[in-house]
C-alpha positions in Angstrom: 8.6 11.2 -16.4 8.0 7.5 -15.9 6.1 5.3 -18.2 3.7 3.4 -15.9 2.4 0.1 -17.2 -1.0 -1.1 -16.0 -2.8 -4.4 -16.5 -6.1 -4.8 -18.3 -7.9 -4.2 -15.0 -6.0 -1.0 -14.4 -3.6 -2.3 -11.7 -0.1 -0.9 -11.7 2.0 -4.0 -10.9 5.2 -2.0 -10.2 3.5 0.3 -7.7 1.6 -2.6 -6.1 4.8 -4.7 -5.7 6.6 -1.7 -4.3 3.9 -1.2 -1.6 4.1 -4.9 -0.6 7.9 -4.8 -0.6 8.0 -1.5 1.3 5.8 -2.9 4.1 7.6 -6.3 4.0 4.2 -8.1 3.7 4.9 -11.8 3.5 8.5 -11.6 4.7 8.2 -9.9 8.1 6.2 -10.7 11.2 5.0 -7.1 11.4 5.1 -4.2 9.0 8.4 -2.6 8.4 9.4 0.3 6.2 12.0 -0.8 3.6 12.7 1.9 1.1 15.4 -0.2 -0.5 13.1 -3.1 -1.2 10.5 -0.7 -2.7 13.1 0.9 -4.9 14.1 -2.5 -6.1 10.7 -3.0 -7.6 11.2 -0.1 -10.0 11.1 -1.3 -13.6 9.7 1.7 -15.4 9.8 4.4 -12.8 12.6 6.3 -11.1 13.3 4.3 -7.9 13.2 7.5 -5.7 10.0 8.6 -7.2 8.5 5.2 -6.7 9.4 5.2 -3.1 7.9 8.7 -2.6 4.7 7.5 -4.2 4.6 4.4 -1.9 5.2 6.5 1.2 2.4 8.8 0.2 0.0 5.9 -0.3 1.0 4.4 3.1 0.5 7.7 4.9 -2.8 8.3 3.1 -4.0 4.8 4.2 -3.3 5.3 7.9 -5.1 8.7 7.7 -8.3 7.1 6.4 -11.0 8.2 8.9 -12.8 5.3 10.6 -15.6 5.1 13.1 -13.9 3.5 16.0 -17.2 3.2 17.9 -18.5 0.9 15.1 -15.4 -1.0 13.9 -13.0 -3.4 15.5 -9.3 -2.9 14.7 -9.4 -5.7 12.1 -12.6 -4.2 10.5 -11.1 -0.8 10.5 -8.0 -2.1 8.6 -10.3 -3.7 6.1 -12.3 -0.5 5.8 -9.2 1.5 5.2 -8.1 -0.9 2.5 -11.5 -0.8 0.8 -11.4 3.0 0.9 -7.9 3.0 -0.6 -9.1 0.6 -3.3 -11.9 3.0 -4.1 -9.5 5.9 -4.3 -6.7 4.1 -6.0 -7.9 1.3 -8.3 -4.3 1.0 -9.6 -3.5 -0.9 -6.4 -3.6 -4.7 -6.4 -5.4 -6.8 -3.9 -2.0 -7.7 -2.4 -1.1 -4.1 -2.0 -4.4 -3.3 -0.4 -3.9 -6.2 2.0 -0.5 -4.9 2.9 -2.0 -1.5 3.6 -4.7 -3.0 5.8 -2.0 -5.0 7.7 0.0 -1.8 8.2 -3.1 0.2 9.2 -4.0 -2.4 11.9 -0.5 -2.5 13.2 -0.2 1.3 13.4 -3.5 1.7 15.1 -3.2 -1.3 17.5 
């Protein structure tokens, strides 16, 4: 079992960094899935388990139901990120931004 470290505000920096690395936020023009980059963020977790967690969060985020009649694509991405933040307070703002970026890309 891994020994997850969280900050005072409950954020899991390892998991959050792995989400950003997995989606290549900040280094690619559009979201990419990079299992190796996510695994490379493992400091206290088993790398394969960390990647599996990241992939579950990414899938959950694109499955967040949105009202397409009321929201633009950008607003829907922000809504999905806000919902993921509510469900998973262990995710950093950067990780949530990466999930919103990916959501908008997937649903474009």
